[in-house]
C-alpha positions, 0 to 999 in steps of 0.5 A, a space after each residue: 513454508 508453514 504459517 508463522 505469526 508476526 510475534 514468531 518472526 520477532 522471537 525466532 529470526 530466520 536462521 543465518 539472520 544473526 548480525 544483519 540490519 532487519 530495518 535501514 531508515 535513511 541513515 539509522 540501521 537496526 540489527 535483528 537482535 537489538 530489533 527484538 530486545 527493543 520490541 520486547 521492551 516496548 511490548 512490556 511497556 504498552 503491556 504495563 499500560 494496560 494494553 493487551 490481547 484484542 486492543 485495538 491500537 493506533 499508529 499515527 507516525 511517518 515512516 521510521 524505526 519507531 514505527 516499525 517497534 510500535 507495529 511489533 510491540 502491539 503484535 506481540 502483545 496479541 493486539 490488533 494494529 490500525 495504521 493511520 495515514 499521516 495525510 488524514 485530517 481531523 474528521 477522517 482520524 476521527 471516523 477511524 479512530 471510532 469506527 475501529 474502536 482504538 483503545 489507544 494511539 501511538 503518535 510522535 511529537 516528530 512532525 511528518 513533513 509540515 504536519 504536527 501528528 501529535 497536534 492532529 490528534 489533540 485536535 481530532 479527538 479533544 476529548 482525549 485530553 479531557 475536554 467535552 467532544 465536539 457537537 455531534 460526535 460521541 465521546 470516545 473515551 477510554 482512548 489512550 493517547 502515547 506521544 513518543 518523544 514528548 518533552 512533557 514528562 506528564 505525557 504517556 510515552 512508550 519510550 518513557 515507559 519501557 525505560 523504567 521497567 525491568 525486561 521482565 517479559 515473561 507475560 509478553 513472550 507467553 502473550 505473543 507465542 499464544 498468537 495463532 496464524 488466524 488471529 487478526 494482526 491489523 485492520 487497513 483502511 482502504 479507500 472506497 469511490 463513493 463511501 467512508 473507508 472500509 476496514 480491512 481485517 488481515 490475519 497474521 498468516 495473510 501477512 507474514 505468508 504473503 511477505 515471504 512468498 514474494 521473496 521466497 518464490 519469485 527470487 533469482 537466487 536463494 538467500 536474504 534479500 535487501 529490499 527498498 520501498 518508499 511507500 509508507 508504512 500504513 500502506 500494504 506496499 510496505 508493510 507486507 514487504 516489511 514482514 516478508 523481510 522479518 520472516 525471510 532474514 532480509 533487510 528492509 530499507 526505506 525512508 522517512 520522506 521520499 526524495 528522489 536523490 537520497 532514495 538513489 544514494 540509499 539504493 546505491 549504499 545499502 546495495 539494495 537488491 529488490 526495489 519496490 516503487 510500485 507506482 509511477 509517482 515514485 518510479 518517474 521521480 527516480 528516473 527523472 532525478 539528474 542524479 539517476 545513474 544506472 552504473 550506481 545501482 548494479 545490486 539491483 536484480 528486480 524492481 517492480 512498478 506498475 503504471 501506463 505501459 510506456 512508463 513501464 517499458 521506460 523503466 524496464 529500459 533505464 533499470 536494466 540489467 536489473 529485471 522488471 518484475 509485474 504483479 497483481 493485488 490490492 489491500 484485501 489481497 495483502 498488496 501483491 498476491 500474483 507476480 512475475 518470476 525475474 526470469 520472465 520474458 520481457 515482453 511477457 512481464 509487460 502484458 502479464 501480472 504473473 501467476 499467484 503464489 502457492 496456495 493462492 487460487 486467481 481465475 476470471 469469471 463473467 461479472 454478471 452470473 459469476 461463471 469461469 470464462 475461457 483464457 483471454 475473454 475479459 471478466 473480473 478477477 477473483 480470488 481464493 486462498 491465505 492472502 485474502 482479507 477476512 472480512 470488513 470491520 463492522 460491515 457484514 453486508 460488505 463482507 457477504 458481497 465480496 464473498 461468494 458461496 464458495 469462499 471466492 473474493 470478488 475484486 472488483 477488477 477487469 482482467 484476462 487469464 492465460 491458459 497456463 494460469 496467469 493473470 493480467 490486470 485490465 482495469 478497475 469495473 468502477 473505472 468503467 465509464 459508460 458513455 452513450 450505452 458504450 463501455 469504455 475503460 478509463 486505463 485503456 485510454 490512459 494507456 493510449 494518451 501515455 504514447 504521446 510524447 508529451 504526455 508524462 502521466 495520464 488520469 482518465 475519469 468520466 464527467 457527466 453530459 446531458 446527452 451521452 450521460 457521461 464523456 471522456 475526461 482526461 488530466 495530463 502531466 506533460 513530460 519535461 521540455 514538452 508542450 501541448 495544447 488540449 486540442 493537440 491531445 484530442 486530435 492525437 486520439 481522433 481516428 486512432 480511438 473510437 470517437 466515445 472514447 475520445 476525451 471531450 475535456 482536457 486539463 493540464 496537472 503540474 507534477 506536484 498538483 495531482 491530488 494523491 491518496 497515500 500512493 495513488 491519484 484520488 480519482 474522486 477529487 479528479 472527478 469534483 475538481 472536473 465538475 467544478 471547472 465545467 458546470 
């Protein structure tokens, strides 16, 4: 497939897409024709407001058609979108706004859950309303704030801008067609383990081509798909599938606020063919719903989820005959840059993450000296190709550390390779504990703990120890209807895994009490919690 830009996906829809829904958000459905018209109109409004090529524009909204239109309108101008996490608090939002050099933020009067997003922007960036900035912060002006759906006529709103201008979009179309595949389309902020989040600068080619490859190269039959994702659109796990759908004439289905029963109803009603819950938090919620009924999900051809093997096996059986698909990736690799085909053997799908898409290379090397390792030997996964982050915004040191002289991106992930080119993820090197000089993989211990019949979910971190440097601490969510004590969990491990891998501390967590980032458990906060509890 030739590289395409996001604007071309809007201006030149996939042949045969006419009349099909491009986007479905809960009960709202938008055709490809309407999406194109509304995005051009939106882009013209932003153009009239003074935004143009190269400007960085933040988008702070919950999932919705308005989020998608804002993102695509920014791309049509040749500007750079900066999706903002709706869970940010004031200091986090202020940091990203300053670091990204935002020219504008598009937000909404509609709350995201219990969060008033417009008020969050007001508290985070008071100078945008003409007030003096708080002590210790540089003035961010000129930063424009647009609020969709505001009742205040004095508040700038793309909706009002686009409704008061004629559709004379020649300049917008010209700007859109001048965008090149190698141009930066978006900056995605990804959290680190010890420092501020890094801004991943992703090109149009990386986002569109990776998204399209997921459906073009790995699907069972030719033709548009209907793809469901519960992930927030500021996350690569939803954004790249959205762009893959636009590039292939497929329908993207999502929800404003994830709720298991409603999501199951949506999958059935929209006859979803590809489900991308991706993370165990979403998948477990679907399977635990009293309304889960495989017979209602007959349209499903494939489902991609991750997590402990016990949880993935459970999903594999529960969603059958839909096929489980495995994948490997990260934000810097456009989410998923390798996956298994839908006709992969079920047992192999549980072991291997798949092969990289055409045009992407992956291999496993010694993390110390970068030399290639033989098949089956544990090392660091590295990748090269169109999918990789272009650079980290304003961080030449991190960029230089991530790429070697041959252009390979070093993921920091542990894995193995097979003789036929498949990759298997084995955890993060940063999730490697050092217990009395012995290396302990957090993922290995988590997967072992998940074999206990009372354990629904396990997360492992290290906690300081005067004698051993650190020891294993486990956070456990119990399965519904089960009970267990810390001593029972520890006894389950003794004699079955090495002594230095056995948790010394076990804390129990309710399903709604996990400290979450966008989609995954925040282990930094788990370490802080275990430190406070066991001082």
